[in-house]
Predicted model as a PDB file, atoms N, CA, C, CB and O in Angstrom, pLDDT in the B-factor column:
MODEL        1                                                                  
ATOM      1  N   UNK A   1     123.158 201.788  27.318  1.00 62.00           N  
ATOM      2  CA  UNK A   1     122.696 202.934  26.151  1.00 62.00           C  
ATOM      3  C   UNK A   1     122.982 203.179  25.221  1.00 62.00           C  
ATOM      4  CB  UNK A   1     122.733 203.897  26.248  1.00 62.00           C  
ATOM      5  O   UNK A   1     123.166 204.384  25.391  1.00 62.00           O  
ATOM      6  N   UNK A   2     123.353 202.883  23.558  1.00 68.00           N  
ATOM      7  CA  UNK A   2     123.687 202.890  22.089  1.00 68.00           C  
ATOM      8  C   UNK A   2     123.592 204.380  21.788  1.00 68.00           C  
ATOM      9  CB  UNK A   2     122.652 201.949  21.126  1.00 68.00           C  
ATOM     10  O   UNK A   2     122.536 205.013  21.767  1.00 68.00           O  
ATOM     11  N   UNK A   3     124.754 204.853  21.568  1.00 69.00           N  
ATOM     12  CA  UNK A   3     124.621 206.254  20.823  1.00 69.00           C  
ATOM     13  C   UNK A   3     125.039 206.571  19.977  1.00 69.00           C  
ATOM     14  CB  UNK A   3     124.873 207.125  21.223  1.00 69.00           C  
ATOM     15  O   UNK A   3     126.264 206.464  19.938  1.00 69.00           O  
ATOM     16  N   UNK A   4     124.307 207.188  18.697  1.00 69.00           N  
ATOM     17  CA  UNK A   4     123.718 207.043  17.744  1.00 69.00           C  
ATOM     18  C   UNK A   4     125.598 207.963  16.907  1.00 69.00           C  
ATOM     19  CB  UNK A   4     121.785 207.793  17.812  1.00 69.00           C  
ATOM     20  O   UNK A   4     126.121 209.006  17.297  1.00 69.00           O  
ATOM     21  N   UNK A   5     126.171 206.858  15.555  1.00 78.00           N  
ATOM     22  CA  UNK A   5     127.052 207.729  15.515  1.00 78.00           C  
ATOM     23  C   UNK A   5     126.094 209.531  14.481  1.00 78.00           C  
ATOM     24  CB  UNK A   5     128.554 206.696  14.639  1.00 78.00           C  
ATOM     25  O   UNK A   5     124.982 209.757  14.004  1.00 78.00           O  
ATOM     26  N   UNK A   6     127.165 210.172  14.608  1.00 81.00           N  
ATOM     27  CA  UNK A   6     127.555 211.441  14.072  1.00 81.00           C  
ATOM     28  C   UNK A   6     126.835 211.422  12.172  1.00 81.00           C  
ATOM     29  CB  UNK A   6     129.577 211.516  14.268  1.00 81.00           C  
ATOM     30  O   UNK A   6     126.387 212.429  11.626  1.00 81.00           O  
ATOM     31  N   UNK A   7     126.898 210.346  11.663  1.00 87.00           N  
ATOM     32  CA  UNK A   7     126.710 210.305  10.364  1.00 87.00           C  
ATOM     33  C   UNK A   7     125.053 210.094  10.141  1.00 87.00           C  
ATOM     34  CB  UNK A   7     127.654 209.166   9.764  1.00 87.00           C  
ATOM     35  O   UNK A   7     124.363 210.801   9.407  1.00 87.00           O  
ATOM     36  N   UNK A   8     124.637 209.104  10.841  1.00 88.00           N  
ATOM     37  CA  UNK A   8     123.555 208.479  11.124  1.00 88.00           C  
ATOM     38  C   UNK A   8     123.031 209.867  11.148  1.00 88.00           C  
ATOM     39  CB  UNK A   8     123.462 207.445  12.339  1.00 88.00           C  
ATOM     40  O   UNK A   8     122.542 210.367  10.135  1.00 88.00           O  
ATOM     41  N   UNK A   9     123.137 210.653  12.539  1.00 86.00           N  
ATOM     42  CA  UNK A   9     122.104 211.316  12.810  1.00 86.00           C  
ATOM     43  C   UNK A   9     122.257 212.492  11.531  1.00 86.00           C  
ATOM     44  CB  UNK A   9     122.115 211.802  14.422  1.00 86.00           C  
ATOM     45  O   UNK A   9     121.351 212.960  10.841  1.00 86.00           O  
ATOM     46  N   UNK A  10     123.140 212.668  11.502  1.00 90.00           N  
ATOM     47  CA  UNK A  10     123.664 213.687   9.650  1.00 90.00           C  
ATOM     48  C   UNK A  10     122.954 213.758   8.853  1.00 90.00           C  
ATOM     49  CB  UNK A  10     124.742 213.219   8.586  1.00 90.00           C  
ATOM     50  O   UNK A  10     122.395 214.800   8.512  1.00 90.00           O  
ATOM     51  N   UNK A  11     122.723 212.126   8.112  1.00 90.00           N  
ATOM     52  CA  UNK A  11     121.987 211.938   7.040  1.00 90.00           C  
ATOM     53  C   UNK A  11     120.170 212.117   7.416  1.00 90.00           C  
ATOM     54  CB  UNK A  11     122.482 210.437   6.503  1.00 90.00           C  
ATOM     55  O   UNK A  11     119.383 212.592   6.597  1.00 90.00           O  
ATOM     56  N   UNK A  12     119.635 211.474   9.247  1.00 89.00           N  
ATOM     57  CA  UNK A  12     118.323 212.225   9.499  1.00 89.00           C  
ATOM     58  C   UNK A  12     118.107 213.187   8.969  1.00 89.00           C  
ATOM     59  CB  UNK A  12     118.068 212.570  10.570  1.00 89.00           C  
ATOM     60  O   UNK A  12     117.306 213.362   8.051  1.00 89.00           O  
ATOM     61  N   UNK A  13     119.130 214.318   9.721  1.00 89.00           N  
ATOM     62  CA  UNK A  13     118.688 215.743   9.918  1.00 89.00           C  
ATOM     63  C   UNK A  13     118.792 215.806   8.388  1.00 89.00           C  
ATOM     64  CB  UNK A  13     119.658 216.900  10.959  1.00 89.00           C  
ATOM     65  O   UNK A  13     117.648 215.626   7.970  1.00 89.00           O  
ATOM     66  N   UNK A  14     119.485 215.948   7.546  1.00 90.00           N  
ATOM     67  CA  UNK A  14     119.013 216.314   6.045  1.00 90.00           C  
ATOM     68  C   UNK A  14     118.106 215.537   5.228  1.00 90.00           C  
ATOM     69  CB  UNK A  14     120.088 216.374   5.227  1.00 90.00           C  
ATOM     70  O   UNK A  14     117.502 215.890   4.215  1.00 90.00           O  
ATOM     71  N   UNK A  15     118.105 214.318   5.884  1.00 89.00           N  
ATOM     72  CA  UNK A  15     117.055 213.693   4.744  1.00 89.00           C  
ATOM     73  C   UNK A  15     115.958 213.923   5.281  1.00 89.00           C  
ATOM     74  CB  UNK A  15     117.095 212.157   4.345  1.00 89.00           C  
ATOM     75  O   UNK A  15     115.122 213.962   4.379  1.00 89.00           O  
ATOM     76  N   UNK A  16     115.243 214.190   6.779  1.00 88.00           N  
ATOM     77  CA  UNK A  16     114.247 213.961   7.160  1.00 88.00           C  
ATOM     78  C   UNK A  16     113.588 215.187   7.794  1.00 88.00           C  
ATOM     79  CB  UNK A  16     114.394 212.947   7.831  1.00 88.00           C  
ATOM     80  O   UNK A  16     112.409 215.173   8.147  1.00 88.00           O  
ATOM     81  N   UNK A  17     114.567 216.479   7.957  1.00 89.00           N  
ATOM     82  CA  UNK A  17     114.803 217.021   8.707  1.00 89.00           C  
ATOM     83  C   UNK A  17     113.253 218.205   9.147  1.00 89.00           C  
ATOM     84  CB  UNK A  17     116.154 217.428   8.241  1.00 89.00           C  
ATOM     85  O   UNK A  17     112.527 218.181   8.153  1.00 89.00           O  
ATOM     86  N   UNK A  18     112.977 218.612   9.631  1.00 93.00           N  
ATOM     87  CA  UNK A  18     111.744 219.615   9.730  1.00 93.00           C  
ATOM     88  C   UNK A  18     111.474 219.986  10.738  1.00 93.00           C  
ATOM     89  CB  UNK A  18     110.622 219.275   9.349  1.00 93.00           C  
ATOM     90  O   UNK A  18     110.942 219.295  11.607  1.00 93.00           O  
ATOM     91  N   UNK A  19     111.893 221.586  10.881  1.00 93.00           N  
ATOM     92  CA  UNK A  19     112.157 222.401  13.076  1.00 93.00           C  
ATOM     93  C   UNK A  19     110.451 223.320  12.898  1.00 93.00           C  
ATOM     94  CB  UNK A  19     114.488 224.522  13.467  1.00 93.00           C  
ATOM     95  O   UNK A  19     109.610 223.711  12.088  1.00 93.00           O  
ATOM     96  N   UNK A  20     110.823 223.244  14.376  1.00 93.00           N  
ATOM     97  CA  UNK A  20     109.241 223.931  15.074  1.00 93.00           C  
ATOM     98  C   UNK A  20     109.898 225.396  15.506  1.00 93.00           C  
ATOM     99  CB  UNK A  20     108.409 222.864  16.850  1.00 93.00           C  
ATOM    100  O   UNK A  20     110.849 225.741  16.208  1.00 93.00           O  
ATOM    101  N   UNK A  21     108.501 226.330  14.413  1.00 90.00           N  
ATOM    102  CA  UNK A  21     108.996 228.185  14.274  1.00 90.00           C  
ATOM    103  C   UNK A  21     107.383 228.204  14.693  1.00 90.00           C  
ATOM    104  CB  UNK A  21     109.693 229.219  12.219  1.00 90.00           C  
ATOM    105  O   UNK A  21     106.577 227.772  13.869  1.00 90.00           O  
ATOM    106  N   UNK A  22     106.925 228.697  15.953  1.00 91.00           N  
ATOM    107  CA  UNK A  22     105.146 229.088  15.585  1.00 91.00           C  
ATOM    108  C   UNK A  22     104.492 227.465  16.071  1.00 91.00           C  
ATOM    109  CB  UNK A  22     104.727 229.546  13.282  1.00 91.00           C  
ATOM    110  O   UNK A  22     103.345 227.051  15.901  1.00 91.00           O  
ATOM    111  N   UNK A  23     104.952 227.189  16.324  1.00 91.00           N  
ATOM    112  CA  UNK A  23     104.565 225.662  16.715  1.00 91.00           C  
ATOM    113  C   UNK A  23     104.285 225.277  15.372  1.00 91.00           C  
ATOM    114  CB  UNK A  23     103.213 225.370  17.825  1.00 91.00           C  
ATOM    115  O   UNK A  23     103.396 224.435  15.502  1.00 91.00           O  
ATOM    116  N   UNK A  24     104.516 225.398  14.209  1.00 93.00           N  
ATOM    117  CA  UNK A  24     104.128 224.885  13.092  1.00 93.00           C  
ATOM    118  C   UNK A  24     105.741 224.398  12.608  1.00 93.00           C  
ATOM    119  CB  UNK A  24     103.206 226.015  12.127  1.00 93.00           C  
ATOM    120  O   UNK A  24     106.864 224.884  12.736  1.00 93.00           O  
ATOM    121  N   UNK A  25     105.099 223.017  11.912  1.00 93.00           N  
ATOM    122  CA  UNK A  25     106.794 222.353  10.569  1.00 93.00           C  
ATOM    123  C   UNK A  25     106.962 222.682  10.031  1.00 93.00           C  
ATOM    124  CB  UNK A  25     107.201 221.400   9.707  1.00 93.00           C  
ATOM    125  O   UNK A  25     106.133 222.954   9.163  1.00 93.00           O  
ATOM    126  N   UNK A  26     108.582 223.112   9.935  1.00 93.00           N  
ATOM    127  CA  UNK A  26     109.267 223.983   8.498  1.00 93.00           C  
ATOM    128  C   UNK A  26     110.624 223.396   8.343  1.00 93.00           C  
ATOM    129  CB  UNK A  26     109.493 225.870   8.690  1.00 93.00           C  
ATOM    130  O   UNK A  26     111.689 223.406   8.961  1.00 93.00           O  
ATOM    131  N   UNK A  27     110.083 222.828   7.141  1.00 91.00           N  
ATOM    132  CA  UNK A  27     111.073 221.474   6.316  1.00 91.00           C  
ATOM    133  C   UNK A  27     112.710 222.749   6.455  1.00 91.00           C  
ATOM    134  CB  UNK A  27     110.247 220.884   3.745  1.00 91.00           C  
ATOM    135  O   UNK A  27     112.793 223.976   6.506  1.00 91.00           O  
ATOM    136  N   UNK A  28     113.395 222.003   6.465  1.00 90.00           N  
ATOM    137  CA  UNK A  28     114.428 222.588   6.903  1.00 90.00           C  
ATOM    138  C   UNK A  28     115.155 222.573   5.800  1.00 90.00           C  
ATOM    139  CB  UNK A  28     114.994 222.078   8.004  1.00 90.00           C  
ATOM    140  O   UNK A  28     116.177 221.907   5.965  1.00 90.00           O  
ATOM    141  N   UNK A  29     115.067 222.975   4.869  1.00 88.00           N  
ATOM    142  CA  UNK A  29     115.433 223.945   3.083  1.00 88.00           C  
ATOM    143  C   UNK A  29     116.633 224.905   3.477  1.00 88.00           C  
ATOM    144  CB  UNK A  29     113.769 225.310   2.328  1.00 88.00           C  
ATOM    145  O   UNK A  29     117.711 224.856   2.885  1.00 88.00           O  
ATOM    146  N   UNK A  30     116.428 225.589   4.289  1.00 90.00           N  
ATOM    147  CA  UNK A  30     117.683 226.777   4.273  1.00 90.00           C  
ATOM    148  C   UNK A  30     118.272 226.781   4.954  1.00 90.00           C  
ATOM    149  CB  UNK A  30     117.605 227.952   4.300  1.00 90.00           C  
ATOM    150  O   UNK A  30     118.157 225.958   5.862  1.00 90.00           O  
ATOM    151  N   UNK A  31     119.443 227.870   4.938  1.00 91.00           N  
ATOM    152  CA  UNK A  31     120.255 228.005   6.824  1.00 91.00           C  
ATOM    153  C   UNK A  31     119.604 228.716   7.541  1.00 91.00           C  
ATOM    154  CB  UNK A  31     121.795 228.751   7.120  1.00 91.00           C  
ATOM    155  O   UNK A  31     119.711 228.385   8.721  1.00 91.00           O  
ATOM    156  N   UNK A  32     118.738 229.858   7.302  1.00 91.00           N  
ATOM    157  CA  UNK A  32     117.477 231.186   7.217  1.00 91.00           C  
ATOM    158  C   UNK A  32     116.729 230.433   8.216  1.00 91.00           C  
ATOM    159  CB  UNK A  32     116.430 231.577   5.497  1.00 91.00           C  
ATOM    160  O   UNK A  32     116.603 230.885   9.354  1.00 91.00           O  
ATOM    161  N   UNK A  33     116.155 229.162   7.823  1.00 90.00           N  
ATOM    162  CA  UNK A  33     115.155 228.698   9.238  1.00 90.00           C  
ATOM    163  C   UNK A  33     115.603 228.295  10.174  1.00 90.00           C  
ATOM    164  CB  UNK A  33     114.267 227.738   9.180  1.00 90.00           C  
ATOM    165  O   UNK A  33     114.884 228.047  11.142  1.00 90.00           O  
ATOM    166  N   UNK A  34     117.554 228.006  10.207  1.00 92.00           N  
ATOM    167  CA  UNK A  34     117.418 227.770  11.381  1.00 92.00           C  
ATOM    168  C   UNK A  34     118.248 229.075  12.067  1.00 92.00           C  
ATOM    169  CB  UNK A  34     117.878 226.308  11.666  1.00 92.00           C  
ATOM    170  O   UNK A  34     118.337 229.399  13.251  1.00 92.00           O  
ATOM    171  N   UNK A  35     118.689 229.555  11.128  1.00 93.00           N  
ATOM    172  CA  UNK A  35     119.786 230.661  11.542  1.00 93.00           C  
ATOM    173  C   UNK A  35     118.556 231.872  12.052  1.00 93.00           C  
ATOM    174  CB  UNK A  35     121.037 231.257   9.935  1.00 93.00           C  
ATOM    175  O   UNK A  35     118.993 232.825  12.698  1.00 93.00           O  
ATOM    176  N   UNK A  36     116.989 231.824  11.751  1.00 92.00           N  
ATOM    177  CA  UNK A  36     116.375 232.543  12.619  1.00 92.00           C  
ATOM    178  C   UNK A  36     115.711 232.256  14.149  1.00 92.00           C  
ATOM    179  CB  UNK A  36     115.597 232.895  11.904  1.00 92.00           C  
ATOM    180  O   UNK A  36     115.511 233.052  15.066  1.00 92.00           O  
ATOM    181  N   UNK A  37     115.411 230.583  14.049  1.00 92.00           N  
ATOM    182  CA  UNK A  37     114.693 231.090  15.264  1.00 92.00           C  
ATOM    183  C   UNK A  37     116.241 230.598  16.408  1.00 92.00           C  
ATOM    184  CB  UNK A  37     112.761 230.068  15.588  1.00 92.00           C  
ATOM    185  O   UNK A  37     116.066 230.872  17.596  1.00 92.00           O  
ATOM    186  N   UNK A  38     117.069 230.197  16.193  1.00 93.00           N  
ATOM    187  CA  UNK A  38     118.533 229.393  17.321  1.00 93.00           C  
ATOM    188  C   UNK A  38     119.834 230.032  16.249  1.00 93.00           C  
ATOM    189  CB  UNK A  38     118.578 226.821  17.388  1.00 93.00           C  
ATOM    190  O   UNK A  38     120.727 229.190  16.153  1.00 93.00           O  
ATOM    191  N   UNK A  39     120.074 231.088  15.582  1.00 93.00           N  
ATOM    192  CA  UNK A  39     120.671 232.614  16.474  1.00 93.00           C  
ATOM    193  C   UNK A  39     121.801 232.746  16.641  1.00 93.00           C  
ATOM    194  CB  UNK A  39     120.320 232.880  17.848  1.00 93.00           C  
ATOM    195  O   UNK A  39     122.944 232.630  16.201  1.00 93.00           O  
ATOM    196  N   UNK A  40     120.606 233.280  18.108  1.00 94.00           N  
ATOM    197  CA  UNK A  40     121.220 233.980  19.236  1.00 94.00           C  
ATOM    198  C   UNK A  40     121.714 232.468  20.220  1.00 94.00           C  
ATOM    199  CB  UNK A  40     119.907 235.223  20.088  1.00 94.00           C  
ATOM    200  O   UNK A  40     122.207 232.341  21.341  1.00 94.00           O  
ATOM    201  N   UNK A  41     121.508 231.987  19.695  1.00 94.00           N  
ATOM    202  CA  UNK A  41     122.423 230.800  20.653  1.00 94.00           C  
ATOM    203  C   UNK A  41     123.841 230.356  19.837  1.00 94.00           C  
ATOM    204  CB  UNK A  41     121.364 229.139  20.893  1.00 94.00           C  
ATOM    205  O   UNK A  41     124.312 229.350  20.367  1.00 94.00           O  
ATOM    206  N   UNK A  42     124.541 230.771  18.844  1.00 93.00           N  
ATOM    207  CA  UNK A  42     124.732 230.679  17.295  1.00 93.00           C  
ATOM    208  C   UNK A  42     125.092 229.311  16.891  1.00 93.00           C  
ATOM    209  CB  UNK A  42     125.859 231.645  16.767  1.00 93.00           C  
ATOM    210  O   UNK A  42     126.121 228.637  16.856  1.00 93.00           O  
ATOM    211  N   UNK A  43     124.039 229.183  16.644  1.00 94.00           N  
ATOM    212  CA  UNK A  43     123.827 227.422  15.275  1.00 94.00           C  
ATOM    213  C   UNK A  43     122.694 228.785  14.658  1.00 94.00           C  
ATOM    214  CB  UNK A  43     122.598 224.856  16.162  1.00 94.00           C  
ATOM    215  O   UNK A  43     121.669 229.330  15.069  1.00 94.00           O  
ATOM    216  N   UNK A  44     123.820 228.929  13.157  1.00 95.00           N  
ATOM    217  CA  UNK A  44     123.291 229.417  12.006  1.00 95.00           C  
ATOM    218  C   UNK A  44     123.112 228.944  11.139  1.00 95.00           C  
ATOM    219  CB  UNK A  44     123.651 230.098  11.624  1.00 95.00           C  
ATOM    220  O   UNK A  44     122.764 229.629  10.178  1.00 95.00           O  
ATOM    221  N   UNK A  45     123.293 227.057  10.953  1.00 94.00           N  
ATOM    222  CA  UNK A  45     123.201 226.219   9.798  1.00 94.00           C  
ATOM    223  C   UNK A  45     123.485 224.949  10.415  1.00 94.00           C  
ATOM    224  CB  UNK A  45     124.151 226.588   8.603  1.00 94.00           C  
ATOM    225  O   UNK A  45     124.057 224.813  11.496  1.00 94.00           O  
ATOM    226  N   UNK A  46     122.911 223.711   9.420  1.00 93.00           N  
ATOM    227  CA  UNK A  46     122.210 222.488   9.008  1.00 93.00           C  
ATOM    228  C   UNK A  46     123.480 221.760  10.269  1.00 93.00           C  
ATOM    229  CB  UNK A  46     122.199 221.976   6.891  1.00 93.00           C  
ATOM    230  O   UNK A  46     123.097 221.020  11.175  1.00 93.00           O  
ATOM    231  N   UNK A  47     125.164 222.200  10.058  1.00 93.00           N  
ATOM    232  CA  UNK A  47     126.153 221.953  10.370  1.00 93.00           C  
ATOM    233  C   UNK A  47     126.185 221.913  11.866  1.00 93.00           C  
ATOM    234  CB  UNK A  47     126.905 222.689   9.757  1.00 93.00           C  
ATOM    235  O   UNK A  47     126.277 220.824  12.432  1.00 93.00           O  
ATOM    236  N   UNK A  48     126.116 223.002  12.527  1.00 93.00           N  
ATOM    237  CA  UNK A  48     125.871 223.764  13.809  1.00 93.00           C  
ATOM    238  C   UNK A  48     124.784 223.786  14.303  1.00 93.00           C  
ATOM    239  CB  UNK A  48     126.116 224.925  13.791  1.00 93.00           C  
ATOM    240  O   UNK A  48     124.532 224.735  15.046  1.00 93.00           O  
ATOM    241  N   UNK A  49     123.886 222.883  14.097  1.00 93.00           N  
ATOM    242  CA  UNK A  49     122.530 222.413  14.744  1.00 93.00           C  
ATOM    243  C   UNK A  49     122.674 220.654  14.548  1.00 93.00           C  
ATOM    244  CB  UNK A  49     120.963 223.197  13.788  1.00 93.00           C  
ATOM    245  O   UNK A  49     121.930 219.983  15.265  1.00 93.00           O  
ATOM    246  N   UNK A  50     123.617 219.912  13.591  1.00 92.00           N  
ATOM    247  CA  UNK A  50     124.039 218.729  13.879  1.00 92.00           C  
ATOM    248  C   UNK A  50     124.999 218.167  15.199  1.00 92.00           C  
ATOM    249  CB  UNK A  50     124.577 218.524  12.806  1.00 92.00           C  
ATOM    250  O   UNK A  50     124.834 217.209  15.954  1.00 92.00           O  
ATOM    251  N   UNK A  51     125.972 219.114  15.126  1.00 92.00           N  
ATOM    252  CA  UNK A  51     127.229 219.268  15.838  1.00 92.00           C  
ATOM    253  C   UNK A  51     126.558 220.259  17.149  1.00 92.00           C  
ATOM    254  CB  UNK A  51     128.600 220.059  14.747  1.00 92.00           C  
ATOM    255  O   UNK A  51     127.454 220.942  17.643  1.00 92.00           O  
ATOM    256  N   UNK A  52     125.517 220.432  17.656  1.00 93.00           N  
ATOM    257  CA  UNK A  52     124.697 220.657  18.578  1.00 93.00           C  
ATOM    258  C   UNK A  52     124.719 219.351  19.157  1.00 93.00           C  
ATOM    259  CB  UNK A  52     123.443 221.203  18.167  1.00 93.00           C  
ATOM    260  O   UNK A  52     125.491 218.929  20.017  1.00 93.00           O  
ATOM    261  N   UNK A  53     123.201 218.400  18.230  1.00 91.00           N  
ATOM    262  CA  UNK A  53     123.018 217.225  18.558  1.00 91.00           C  
ATOM    263  C   UNK A  53     123.470 216.775  19.038  1.00 91.00           C  
ATOM    264  CB  UNK A  53     122.911 216.663  18.127  1.00 91.00           C  
ATOM    265  O   UNK A  53     123.238 216.765  20.247  1.00 91.00           O  
ATOM    266  N   UNK A  54     124.994 215.663  18.222  1.00 90.00           N  
ATOM    267  CA  UNK A  54     125.616 215.477  17.917  1.00 90.00           C  
ATOM    268  C   UNK A  54     126.390 215.227  19.320  1.00 90.00           C  
ATOM    269  CB  UNK A  54     125.748 216.153  16.993  1.00 90.00           C  
ATOM    270  O   UNK A  54     126.275 214.098  19.798  1.00 90.00           O  
ATOM    271  N   UNK A  55     127.293 216.335  20.135  1.00 90.00           N  
ATOM    272  CA  UNK A  55     128.028 216.594  21.100  1.00 90.00           C  
ATOM    273  C   UNK A  55     126.883 216.931  22.312  1.00 90.00           C  
ATOM    274  CB  UNK A  55     129.072 217.721  20.676  1.00 90.00           C  
ATOM    275  O   UNK A  55     127.295 217.796  23.086  1.00 90.00           O  
ATOM    276  N   UNK A  56     126.081 216.627  22.497  1.00 89.00           N  
ATOM    277  CA  UNK A  56     125.387 217.178  23.963  1.00 89.00           C  
ATOM    278  C   UNK A  56     126.344 218.955  23.764  1.00 89.00           C  
ATOM    279  CB  UNK A  56     126.057 215.793  25.929  1.00 89.00           C  
ATOM    280  O   UNK A  56     127.363 219.132  24.432  1.00 89.00           O  
ATOM    281  N   UNK A  57     125.904 219.910  22.943  1.00 88.00           N  
ATOM    282  CA  UNK A  57     126.269 220.777  24.154  1.00 88.00           C  
ATOM    283  C   UNK A  57     125.623 222.015  24.881  1.00 88.00           C  
ATOM    284  CB  UNK A  57     127.332 221.210  23.859  1.00 88.00           C  
ATOM    285  O   UNK A  57     124.956 221.464  25.756  1.00 88.00           O  
ATOM    286  N   UNK A  58     125.488 222.998  24.983  1.00 94.00           N  
ATOM    287  CA  UNK A  58     125.513 223.751  25.718  1.00 94.00           C  
ATOM    288  C   UNK A  58     124.196 224.660  25.721  1.00 94.00           C  
ATOM    289  CB  UNK A  58     126.627 224.250  25.543  1.00 94.00           C  
ATOM    290  O   UNK A  58     123.656 225.502  26.438  1.00 94.00           O  
ATOM    291  N   UNK A  59     123.989 223.992  24.484  1.00 95.00           N  
ATOM    292  CA  UNK A  59     122.852 224.682  24.204  1.00 95.00           C  
ATOM    293  C   UNK A  59     121.890 224.108  22.963  1.00 95.00           C  
ATOM    294  CB  UNK A  59     123.319 226.049  23.949  1.00 95.00           C  
ATOM    295  O   UNK A  59     121.397 224.563  21.931  1.00 95.00           O  
ATOM    296  N   UNK A  60     121.927 222.398  23.927  1.00 94.00           N  
ATOM    297  CA  UNK A  60     121.659 220.896  23.436  1.00 94.00           C  
ATOM    298  C   UNK A  60     119.730 221.162  23.401  1.00 94.00           C  
ATOM    299  CB  UNK A  60     122.443 219.352  24.905  1.00 94.00           C  
ATOM    300  O   UNK A  60     119.094 220.959  22.367  1.00 94.00           O  
ATOM    301  N   UNK A  61     119.192 221.540  24.454  1.00 95.00           N  
ATOM    302  CA  UNK A  61     117.480 221.471  25.385  1.00 95.00           C  
ATOM    303  C   UNK A  61     117.538 222.707  23.342  1.00 95.00           C  
ATOM    304  CB  UNK A  61     117.066 222.771  28.249  1.00 95.00           C  
ATOM    305  O   UNK A  61     117.282 222.210  22.246  1.00 95.00           O  
ATOM    306  N   UNK A  62     117.903 224.071  23.568  1.00 94.00           N  
ATOM    307  CA  UNK A  62     117.111 224.226  22.548  1.00 94.00           C  
ATOM    308  C   UNK A  62     117.397 223.966  20.626  1.00 94.00           C  
ATOM    309  CB  UNK A  62     116.835 225.513  22.914  1.00 94.00           C  
ATOM    310  O   UNK A  62     116.555 224.334  19.806  1.00 94.00           O  
ATOM    311  N   UNK A  63     118.152 223.576  20.399  1.00 93.00           N  
ATOM    312  CA  UNK A  63     118.194 222.471  19.460  1.00 93.00           C  
ATOM    313  C   UNK A  63     117.894 221.840  19.429  1.00 93.00           C  
ATOM    314  CB  UNK A  63     118.705 222.021  19.152  1.00 93.00           C  
ATOM    315  O   UNK A  63     117.555 221.673  18.257  1.00 93.00           O  
ATOM    316  N   UNK A  64     117.554 220.731  20.205  1.00 93.00           N  
ATOM    317  CA  UNK A  64     116.305 219.439  20.571  1.00 93.00           C  
ATOM    318  C   UNK A  64     115.041 220.188  20.801  1.00 93.00           C  
ATOM    319  CB  UNK A  64     116.612 218.402  22.152  1.00 93.00           C  
ATOM    320  O   UNK A  64     114.181 219.340  20.564  1.00 93.00           O  
ATOM    321  N   UNK A  65     114.217 221.688  21.245  1.00 94.00           N  
ATOM    322  CA  UNK A  65     113.595 221.824  21.448  1.00 94.00           C  
ATOM    323  C   UNK A  65     112.797 221.872  19.730  1.00 94.00           C  
ATOM    324  CB  UNK A  65     113.815 222.592  22.446  1.00 94.00           C  
ATOM    325  O   UNK A  65     111.747 221.363  19.339  1.00 94.00           O  
ATOM    326  N   UNK A  66     114.031 222.873  18.866  1.00 94.00           N  
ATOM    327  CA  UNK A  66     113.705 222.679  18.116  1.00 94.00           C  
ATOM    328  C   UNK A  66     113.389 222.294  16.654  1.00 94.00           C  
ATOM    329  CB  UNK A  66     113.694 222.916  18.442  1.00 94.00           C  
ATOM    330  O   UNK A  66     112.851 222.877  15.713  1.00 94.00           O  
ATOM    331  N   UNK A  67     114.067 220.798  16.887  1.00 93.00           N  
ATOM    332  CA  UNK A  67     113.932 219.983  16.540  1.00 93.00           C  
ATOM    333  C   UNK A  67     111.414 218.766  16.296  1.00 93.00           C  
ATOM    334  CB  UNK A  67     115.346 219.689  17.575  1.00 93.00           C  
ATOM    335  O   UNK A  67     110.546 218.162  16.927  1.00 93.00           O  
ATOM    336  N   UNK A  68     111.857 219.405  14.685  1.00 93.00           N  
ATOM    337  CA  UNK A  68     110.338 218.196  15.177  1.00 93.00           C  
ATOM    338  C   UNK A  68     110.426 216.949  15.368  1.00 93.00           C  
ATOM    339  CB  UNK A  68     109.203 217.989  14.187  1.00 93.00           C  
ATOM    340  O   UNK A  68     111.433 216.435  14.881  1.00 93.00           O  
ATOM    341  N   UNK A  69     109.740 216.295  15.895  1.00 89.00           N  
ATOM    342  CA  UNK A  69     110.123 214.759  15.879  1.00 89.00           C  
ATOM    343  C   UNK A  69     110.202 214.367  14.249  1.00 89.00           C  
ATOM    344  CB  UNK A  69     108.842 213.736  16.769  1.00 89.00           C  
ATOM    345  O   UNK A  69     109.511 214.921  13.394  1.00 89.00           O  
ATOM    346  N   UNK A  70     111.309 213.162  13.947  1.00 80.00           N  
ATOM    347  CA  UNK A  70     111.283 212.319  13.310  1.00 80.00           C  
ATOM    348  C   UNK A  70     110.218 211.705  12.493  1.00 80.00           C  
ATOM    349  CB  UNK A  70     111.671 211.788  13.904  1.00 80.00           C  
ATOM    350  O   UNK A  70     109.139 212.043  12.982  1.00 80.00           O  
ATOM    351  N   UNK A  71     110.057 210.972  11.490  1.00 74.00           N  
ATOM    352  CA  UNK A  71     108.478 209.766  12.070  1.00 74.00           C  
ATOM    353  C   UNK A  71     109.255 209.275  10.408  1.00 74.00           C  
ATOM    354  CB  UNK A  71     105.827 210.613  12.301  1.00 74.00           C  
ATOM    355  O   UNK A  71     109.424 209.755   9.287  1.00 74.00           O  
ATOM    356  N   UNK A  72     109.580 207.863  11.272  1.00 73.00           N  
ATOM    357  CA  UNK A  72     110.514 206.739  10.213  1.00 73.00           C  
ATOM    358  C   UNK A  72     109.388 205.297   9.717  1.00 73.00           C  
ATOM    359  CB  UNK A  72     112.220 205.914  11.402  1.00 73.00           C  
ATOM    360  O   UNK A  72     109.171 204.339  10.459  1.00 73.00           O  
ATOM    361  N   UNK A  73     108.878 205.444   8.509  1.00 76.00           N  
ATOM    362  CA  UNK A  73     108.033 203.889   8.054  1.00 76.00           C  
ATOM    363  C   UNK A  73     109.362 202.966   9.106  1.00 76.00           C  
ATOM    364  CB  UNK A  73     108.032 203.338   5.566  1.00 76.00           C  
ATOM    365  O   UNK A  73     110.469 203.016   9.643  1.00 76.00           O  
ATOM    366  N   UNK A  74     107.546 201.788   8.680  1.00 78.00           N  
ATOM    367  CA  UNK A  74     108.099 200.631   9.511  1.00 78.00           C  
ATOM    368  C   UNK A  74     108.733 199.837   8.242  1.00 78.00           C  
ATOM    369  CB  UNK A  74     106.829 199.687  10.496  1.00 78.00           C  
ATOM    370  O   UNK A  74     108.229 199.995   7.131  1.00 78.00           O  
ATOM    371  N   UNK A  75     110.084 198.798   8.471  1.00 74.00           N  
ATOM    372  CA  UNK A  75     110.283 197.794   7.925  1.00 74.00           C  
ATOM    373  C   UNK A  75     109.579 196.837   7.007  1.00 74.00           C  
ATOM    374  CB  UNK A  75     110.544 197.410   8.633  1.00 74.00           C  
ATOM    375  O   UNK A  75     110.152 195.819   6.619  1.00 74.00           O  
TER     376      UNK A  75                                                      
ENDMDL                                                                          
END                                                                             
């Protein structure tokens, strides 16, 4: 199984990243949209979210649940 590089994950989250707040899709436009639902887990900005996803840290489940599934276009 191949593991994506952190740079690929970073670009994907910055370009097409959305979060799930109250079952609604919210664009990750600023750090406040991340800090409000994930701040209690120590994730307060986009870089913290990316680090948690890429390293599978101790709050990976919460970070992964927060992220809305990315929609990719076909080649």
